[in-house]
C-alpha positions in Angstrom: -9.0 1.5 -6.1 -10.5 -1.7 -4.6 -7.6 -3.8 -5.8 -5.1 -1.4 -4.4 -6.6 -1.8 -0.9 -6.5 -5.5 -1.2 -3.0 -5.6 -2.5 -1.7 -3.3 0.1 -3.2 -5.4 2.9 -1.9 -8.6 1.4 1.6 -7.3 0.9 1.8 -6.0 4.4 0.6 -9.4 5.8 2.8 -11.5 3.6 5.9 -9.5 4.5 4.9 -9.1 8.2 5.0 -5.3 8.0 2.9 -3.4 10.5 0.9 -0.3 9.7 3.2 1.5 12.0 6.3 0.5 10.2 4.9 1.3 6.8 3.6 4.7 8.0 7.0 5.6 9.4 8.6 4.7 6.1 6.1 6.8 4.2 6.1 9.6 6.8 2.3 9.4 7.2 0.0 8.6 10.1 -1.0 5.0 10.8 -4.6 6.0 10.3 -3.7 7.0 6.7 -2.6 3.4 6.0 -5.7 2.1 7.6 -7.9 4.4 5.5 -6.2 3.2 2.3 -6.8 -0.5 3.3 -10.4 0.2 4.2 -11.0 1.9 0.9 -11.8 5.2 2.7 -9.2 7.1 0.7 -6.5 6.5 -1.9 -2.9 7.5 -1.9 -1.5 10.0 -4.4 0.8 8.6 -7.1 3.9 9.5 -5.1 2.8 7.3 -2.2 1.7 4.5 -4.5 5.2 4.6 -6.1 6.9 4.5 -2.7 4.8 1.6 -1.6 5.6 -0.3 -4.8 9.3 0.3 -4.2 9.1 -0.7 -0.5 7.5 -4.1 -1.4 9.5 -4.6 -4.6 6.5 -4.8 -6.8 5.4 -2.9 -9.8 2.9 -0.1 -9.6 0.8 -2.1 -12.1 0.6 -5.0 -9.7 -0.2 -2.7 -6.8 -3.0 -1.1 -8.7 -4.4 -4.4 -9.9 -3.4 -4.0 -13.6 -1.3 -7.1 -13.6 -1.2 -10.2 -11.4 2.5 -11.0 -11.5 
């Protein structure tokens, strides 16, 4: 899930979304977002899907299966 961590961080930075804002949207703790970005844990499929919807990208992009 290395690519996921990188993509999540990049999407947040590009869209100027703080960990707090994303955590509130997903109804998780800020520390959860931090752990995902630091590769300490990975989200379940439901969270990955919600993140993809939030940033208007495909799950394949978020998971590093495609670059577009």
